[in-house]
N, C-alpha and C positions, 0 to 999 in steps of 0.2 A: 967806190963804197964796196967795202970789203965784205965778202962774201962767207961767212963759217959756217963748215958741215958741224950736223947734229954728234956727238958720239952713237957708235956703235956698240953695241951689246957683244960680250965672247964669245965668239965664232960665227958672228953675224957678217954677210956678205951681201955689196949694195948689187943688185941686180941692173937699176936701171934708174938716171934721174932725170925729172922731166921739165922743162923748163918752159914757162909760160912766152907766147911767142906774139908779136905783134898781129901780121898775119890774122893767126887763130881770134884774135881778141878782135881785129877788121871782117873777121867775116861772121862771129857772133854777133856784131853789132849791127852789121849787114841783113840778117836775117831777122833779127829782131827788131829795126825800121821796116821792114819791107812788110813783117806779119800786122804790125800795128800801122805801116799808110795803107794797106787793105780794110783792117777793121774803120779806121778813118773813113772812108773810103764808104766804105757800108753804110754807116754815119749819115757823113753828110750828103749819101745819093738820094736818101730816103727824106729828108728834110726839104723845104722849100727854099729857094736861091741859092744852091750849091756856088760855091765860089774857090775858084782852082788856088788862085795868092794864096788866101787864107788855111788853103788845104795842102798848099807844096811847104810852107812856112811852119806851120803846123809839124810838120812828117819830117821837116830836116832840125827844129828843135828837137826834138826827140830824139831824134839821132846822135846830135853833138850829145847831147846827155846820158844818151846809153854809149857811147867809146868813150866820154872822159873817164864816166865810174869806172868800166873796165879795163882803161889806160890806169887809172888810179889804184884799182886795188891789185891790178893783177900783173902787171908790168912791169920783170925783172925775177918772178920770183920761181923756185923750185921747189919740188919734191923730189923726196929720192924713195925709193922703192928696193925695199930690201927684201934676203926671203924670209921675212919674219914678221915684217912690218912694213905701215909709209909714215914719212916724217913730213908732217906740211913744214912751210918757210918757216913758223914760227915756235919749232921745234917741238910741236904736241904730237902724240904718236899715235898710231890705232895697227894692234895685234892683228893678226892676218889668220885667223883660226878659224875651226870650225863651228863655234858660235856665234860666227859673226853674221846678221840680217843686211841682205839688200834691199832696199829699198828704189822702185825705177822712176829717177826722176826725166824732166824733159831737157835742161837747161844748165842742167850741173851735175856733178857725180856728188853726191854728200855721203860723206863715210862718220858717221856716229860710234861713239863705243861707251860703255858706262858711266852714261849720265854727262859728261862733259860735251862743250859745245861741238859743234858739228867739221869736219873738215870738209873741206870744198878745193875745188879741182875745177879751176876755169881760168880760158885762156889756154889752156894745155895741149898740143897737137897726139894723137894717136890716145884716147881716154879708149878707144875702145881694145883695146888688148890688155890694159891697166882692166878694165872693168871686164873680159871674161876672167885675168887669172883671176880677182876677188872672187866674181861667185865661182868658179871650180874650185876654191877655199874652203869658200862657203858651207858647198852643195857638197862638200864630200862629208860623207856619214863617218862618223864617230869609230875607229878602232879598224879604216883602212886605208889611212894617214901612212 
């Protein structure tokens, strides 16, 4: 599989390349399965005739579906963070400027810009640093840059 880097604008420098990792995808799928298992347990425990076998099978199937989806969507992808923008694996980019609005999400960092489809970063380690960088850029008042 050949990887092509997106073209950079004149004077733009790459600060970081974020690659999805199998460990992060596994951790995300494990956490989602644990939360779903707790929810399934609360629902099933409230009903008469609780069956542990069916419960464990349903949690295992849920975990397999989540893990398969994560591996299919995010395995081997990379995002490029430059001093001016974030470029997703398909080449779409998000300019980092003070007009960017950040919405907090639970399971993914979604970045939307000027009506384009959202850029989603899943399965990538160290999202906290990226999120802090984007927030600091987004919350800098104009004229103070």
